[in-house]
Backbone as a ProteinNet text record, in pm:
[ID]
protein_1_A
[PRIMARY]
METTDRHDLLQRAEDFDRQARQAAEMGDLATAARLILQSLECERRAGGLGPQVLQLIKPR
[TERTIARY]
83.9	1.1	86.4	201.2	289.3	336.2	360.3	403.6	297.3	169.7	59.2	54.7	67.1	63.6	175.1	296.2	407.8	387.2	338.5	307.8	205.5	101.9	-0.6	54.7	140.7	199.9	289.1	369.7	458.4	375.6	261.8	173.1	115.6	70.8	18.2	123.5	248	356.6	373.9	370.7	382.4	269.2	147.9	28.8	46.6	88.2	110	218.1	323.8	432.9	381.1	302.3	247.5	161.5	74.8	-13.7	67.4	173.5	259.9	322.7	369.9	425.7	326	201	99.7	66.8	56.9	28.8	138.6	263.5	378.6	377.4	344.3	341	230.9	125.2	18	42.8	152.9	190.1	135.3	70	13.5	119.2	213.6	327.6	291.9	192.1	151.2	95.5	7.8	-47.1	63.6	156	267.5	350.3	377.7	457.7	384.8	253.4	175.8	173.3	162.2	160.6	294.6	403.1	539.9	554.5	507.7	516.6	437	321.1	238.7	308.9	374.1	449.2	563.1	637.2	748.3	701.5	585.4	530.8	497.1	440.5	408.7	534.4	638.8	766.6	827.9	821.1	873.8	797.1	666.7	585.2	613.8	632.6	661.2	797.3	891.3	1021.5	1021.4	921.7	914.4	844.4	786.9	718	822.6	788.9	877.9	943.7	1030.6	1096.3	1190.1	1193.3	1281.1	1412.7	1521.7	1655.3	1690	1657.3	1695.4	1628.3	1512	1444.7	1506.5	1587.2	1648.7	1783.5	1845.4	1976.1	1963.2	2033.8	2029.7	2118.5	2071.6	2157.3	2264.7	2378.3	2485.3	2467.9
-116.8	0.4	124.8	118.5	237.7	271.5	168	192.8	269.9	232	302.5	447.9	465	600.1	684.9	626.4	699.4	736	636.1	660	770.8	766.1	868	1007.9	1018	1147.1	1198.7	1108.5	1150.1	1191.1	1124.1	1158.5	1297.8	1322.4	1457.3	1562.1	1530.6	1626.5	1660.7	1557.6	1583	1669.8	1640.9	1720	1868	1889.2	2025.4	2094.6	2020	2079.1	2120.5	2032.5	2065.6	2189.6	2193.8	2311.9	2435.2	2424.4	2541.3	2592.9	2502.5	2546.2	2621.8	2569.1	2633.5	2773.7	2782.7	2909.4	3009.7	2967.8	3053.4	3103.2	3014.3	3051.9	3157.7	3149.9	3245.5	3375.4	3377.2	3498.7	3504.4	3396.9	3398.1	3338.9	3422.9	3374.9	3338.3	3406.9	3371.9	3231.5	3196.2	3062.4	2959.1	2995.7	2905.6	2876.1	2976	2960.3	2873.1	2895	2812.3	2665.8	2641.9	2503.7	2438.1	2514.3	2460.1	2415.1	2496.9	2462	2334.8	2323.2	2201.9	2078.1	2094.7	1985.8	1940.4	2040.6	2006.5	1938	1980.6	1914.6	1768.8	1740.8	1600.4	1519.1	1578.9	1507.2	1478.1	1577.1	1558.2	1447.1	1447.4	1346.5	1207.2	1198.7	1071.3	1018	1105.2	1065.2	1014.4	1055.5	1012.6	880.5	823.2	694.6	581.8	470.7	357.9	340.1	239.8	216.7	331.9	362.2	467.1	404.6	455.5	399.8	397.3	501.7	511.6	401.1	355	249.5	113.6	98.2	-29.4	-48.9	60	53.6	14.2	-87.7	-132.1	-42.9	-3.3	71.8	-22.1	29.7	-51.1	-77.5
-0.9	-1.6	0.2	64.3	68.3	-71.3	-153.8	-292.9	-367.1	-348.7	-411.2	-363.5	-232.6	-177.1	-231.6	-235.4	-292.9	-438.5	-515.9	-654.3	-671.9	-595.7	-601.8	-569.5	-467.3	-434	-545.9	-603.4	-712.4	-833.8	-858.9	-971	-947.5	-825.1	-788.9	-808	-767.3	-784.9	-933.1	-1017.1	-1161.6	-1216.3	-1167.8	-1209.2	-1168.3	-1043.9	-996.7	-1080.3	-1112.2	-1192.2	-1331.4	-1392.6	-1524.4	-1519.3	-1415.3	-1402.4	-1372.6	-1299	-1268.7	-1397.3	-1483	-1610	-1693.6	-1700.3	-1777.4	-1719.3	-1588.5	-1524.8	-1552.9	-1544.3	-1570.5	-1715.5	-1808.8	-1950.6	-1974.1	-1896.6	-1909.7	-1831.8	-1757.4	-1683.2	-1542.9	-1499.3	-1360.5	-1266.9	-1226.4	-1148.2	-1007.5	-949.3	-811.2	-806.5	-903.5	-909.8	-937	-1027.9	-1058.3	-934.5	-857.2	-733.3	-635.4	-617.5	-526.5	-568.9	-699.7	-750.8	-735.1	-753.6	-733.1	-588.3	-496.1	-351.5	-322.3	-384.8	-363.3	-418	-534.6	-597.9	-508.2	-454.7	-365	-236.8	-188.1	-66.3	-94.5	-210.6	-245.1	-257.6	-319.3	-329.9	-195.2	-105.5	30.2	103.6	91.4	159.4	100.6	-30.9	-94.2	-45.9	-27.1	22.5	164.3	239.1	379	399.2	291.7	306.1	302.9	362.3	365	499.4	510.2	637.8	677.8	803.4	853.6	893.1	843.6	865.8	1012.9	1082.2	1227	1308.8	1264.7	1338.1	1313.9	1209.9	1178.3	1242.9	1291.4	1354.6	1500.1	1541.2	1680.8	1765.6	1882.9	1974.2	2030.5	2066.3	2121.5	2267.3
[MASK]
++++++++++++++++++++++++++++++++++++++++++++++++++++++++++++

């Protein structure tokens, strides 16, 4: 299920990026900036899914 969640987040990031490019081409820079931030947030959240490395390391 995490793979699906990660895929969905990355797909949303791509969609936001595409929309941001269109908004920038039309001169709507405020909307483009907002969409870029949403895209980056999706990428950040996708990167946080999966096993956490710190939880796998045994303390000495």
